[in-house]
C-alpha positions as CSV (number, residue, x, y, z in Angstrom):
1,X,3.0,-58.3,8.7
2,X,1.1,-55.2,8.3
3,X,-1.2,-54.4,11.7
4,X,-3.6,-51.7,12.1
5,X,-2.5,-48.4,14.0
6,X,-4.0,-47.5,17.0
7,X,-5.2,-43.8,15.7
8,X,-7.7,-45.0,13.6
9,X,-9.6,-46.8,16.4
10,X,-12.8,-45.5,17.1
11,X,-11.9,-45.0,20.4
12,X,-10.3,-46.6,23.9
13,X,-11.6,-50.1,24.8
14,X,-12.1,-51.2,28.6
15,X,-9.4,-54.2,27.8
16,X,-6.7,-52.4,26.8
17,X,-4.8,-50.8,29.6
18,X,-1.9,-49.7,27.4
19,X,-3.9,-46.7,25.9
20,X,-5.7,-45.7,29.3
21,X,-2.1,-45.1,31.0
22,X,-0.6,-43.2,28.0
23,X,-1.2,-39.5,28.4
24,X,-3.6,-37.8,25.7
25,X,-2.1,-35.9,22.7
26,X,-3.6,-33.2,21.0
27,X,-4.7,-33.4,17.7
28,X,-2.3,-32.0,15.0
29,X,-3.1,-28.5,14.0
30,X,-4.3,-28.1,10.6
31,X,-3.7,-25.9,7.7
32,X,-6.8,-23.8,9.0
33,X,-5.7,-23.0,12.3
34,X,-2.5,-20.7,10.4
35,X,-4.7,-17.6,8.8
36,X,-2.8,-15.0,10.2
37,X,0.3,-16.1,12.2
38,X,2.8,-16.2,9.1
39,X,3.4,-12.1,7.5
40,X,1.8,-12.3,4.3
41,X,4.7,-10.9,1.3
42,X,3.8,-7.3,-0.1
43,X,1.8,-7.7,-3.1
44,X,4.5,-6.4,-6.7
45,X,3.5,-2.2,-7.7
46,X,0.5,-2.4,-10.1
47,X,2.0,-1.4,-13.5
48,X,0.0,1.0,-15.8
49,X,1.7,0.4,-19.0
50,X,3.3,3.3,-21.2
51,X,0.1,2.8,-23.6
52,X,-2.5,3.0,-21.0
53,X,-4.6,6.5,-20.6
54,X,-6.1,6.5,-17.6
55,X,-9.2,9.2,-16.9
56,X,-10.7,8.8,-13.3
57,X,-8.9,8.4,-9.8
58,X,-6.7,5.7,-8.3
59,X,-6.5,5.2,-4.8
60,X,-5.0,1.9,-2.5
61,X,-2.6,1.1,-0.2
62,X,0.1,-0.6,-2.1
63,X,2.7,0.7,-4.8
64,X,1.4,1.9,-8.2
65,X,4.3,2.5,-10.9
66,X,3.0,4.6,-13.7
67,X,4.1,4.5,-17.4
68,X,1.5,6.2,-19.5
69,X,-0.8,8.7,-18.7
70,X,-3.5,9.6,-15.6
71,X,-5.7,12.4,-15.5
72,X,-6.9,12.4,-12.4
73,X,-6.0,11.9,-8.5
74,X,-3.4,9.1,-6.9
75,X,-3.6,7.9,-3.3
76,X,-0.3,5.1,-3.1
77,X,1.8,4.5,-0.6
78,X,4.5,4.1,-3.3
79,X,3.9,6.3,-6.5
80,X,7.4,5.7,-9.2
81,X,6.1,7.8,-12.1
82,X,8.0,6.5,-15.4
83,X,10.1,8.6,-17.7
84,X,7.6,8.2,-20.4
85,X,4.2,9.0,-18.1
86,X,2.1,11.9,-17.8
87,X,0.1,12.9,-14.9
88,X,-2.3,15.5,-14.7
89,X,-3.5,15.6,-11.4
90,X,-2.7,15.7,-7.3
91,X,-0.7,12.5,-6.4
92,X,-0.5,11.9,-2.3
93,X,1.8,8.8,-1.7
94,X,4.3,8.2,1.1
95,X,7.0,7.5,-1.1
96,X,6.8,8.8,-4.5
97,X,9.7,8.6,-7.4
98,X,9.1,11.0,-10.5
99,X,10.9,10.3,-13.7
100,X,8.2,11.6,-16.1
101,X,5.9,14.8,-16.1
102,X,3.3,15.7,-13.1
103,X,1.0,18.9,-13.6
104,X,-0.7,19.4,-10.2
105,X,0.3,18.8,-6.5
106,X,2.5,16.4,-5.4
107,X,2.1,15.4,-2.0
108,X,4.5,13.0,-0.3
109,X,6.2,12.0,2.7
110,X,9.5,11.3,0.9
111,X,9.8,13.3,-2.4
112,X,12.3,12.8,-5.1
113,X,12.7,14.8,-8.6
114,X,15.2,12.5,-11.4
115,X,16.8,14.0,-13.8
116,X,14.2,13.8,-16.0
117,X,11.7,14.6,-14.4
118,X,9.3,17.9,-15.6
119,X,7.2,18.8,-12.6
120,X,4.5,22.1,-12.6
121,X,2.9,22.3,-9.4
122,X,3.1,22.9,-6.3
123,X,5.4,20.0,-4.1
124,X,4.4,19.8,-0.3
125,X,6.7,17.5,1.0
126,X,8.3,16.1,4.6
127,X,11.7,15.8,2.6
128,X,12.8,15.9,-0.8
129,X,15.6,15.4,-3.0
130,X,15.9,17.3,-6.5
131,X,18.2,15.9,-9.1
132,X,20.4,18.2,-11.4
133,X,18.8,18.3,-14.8
134,X,15.1,17.8,-12.8
135,X,12.6,20.7,-14.4
136,X,10.3,22.4,-12.0
137,X,7.9,25.1,-12.0
138,X,5.5,26.2,-8.9
139,X,6.3,25.6,-5.1
140,X,7.8,24.2,-2.3
141,X,6.4,23.6,1.3
142,X,7.8,21.7,4.0
143,X,4.8,20.1,6.8
144,X,5.5,17.7,9.4
145,X,2.1,15.5,7.3
146,X,1.7,16.5,4.0
147,X,-0.4,13.9,3.5
148,X,-3.6,15.5,5.3
149,X,-5.2,17.7,3.3
150,X,-4.7,20.6,5.2
151,X,-6.4,22.2,8.3
152,X,-10.3,21.5,7.8
153,X,-12.9,23.9,9.2
154,X,-14.6,21.8,11.6
155,X,-18.7,22.9,10.5
156,X,-20.4,25.5,13.0
157,X,-21.9,23.5,15.9
158,X,-26.1,24.6,15.7
159,X,-28.0,25.4,18.6
160,X,-30.2,23.0,19.9
161,X,-34.4,24.8,19.9
162,X,-35.7,24.7,22.8
């Protein structure tokens, strides 16, 4: 009733003429062959809840949503500052959305201050949007590359001793 499949045979036999005339087919790909072909899904934003107080710097290539208090610098791709959040330090991100309080410098390609934002510090941006009702004390400066920390002086070359 059932017959043994030729796939499981150890190899072609000399007497088996049908298998020698059939073209060879490549083995089926294993899941390990597909390591980097499928694009990875973007991970969700890291959320710092309203009851969290962080002292120190945060750095990520991903997204951060702050609802609590951070005393330190933050570097991220997208930073969302919640209405209950307070950040004391420098912010540097591609996109910055401020709903809460910032005390320090803000650097971003796109910076948005919503109506509940309270910013005390300078903003260095490529594009900016400030909604009516936002509180802002500081200066605003447009730069094509606001994420660079400014022109750094190259160390003077020391002459080689002869």
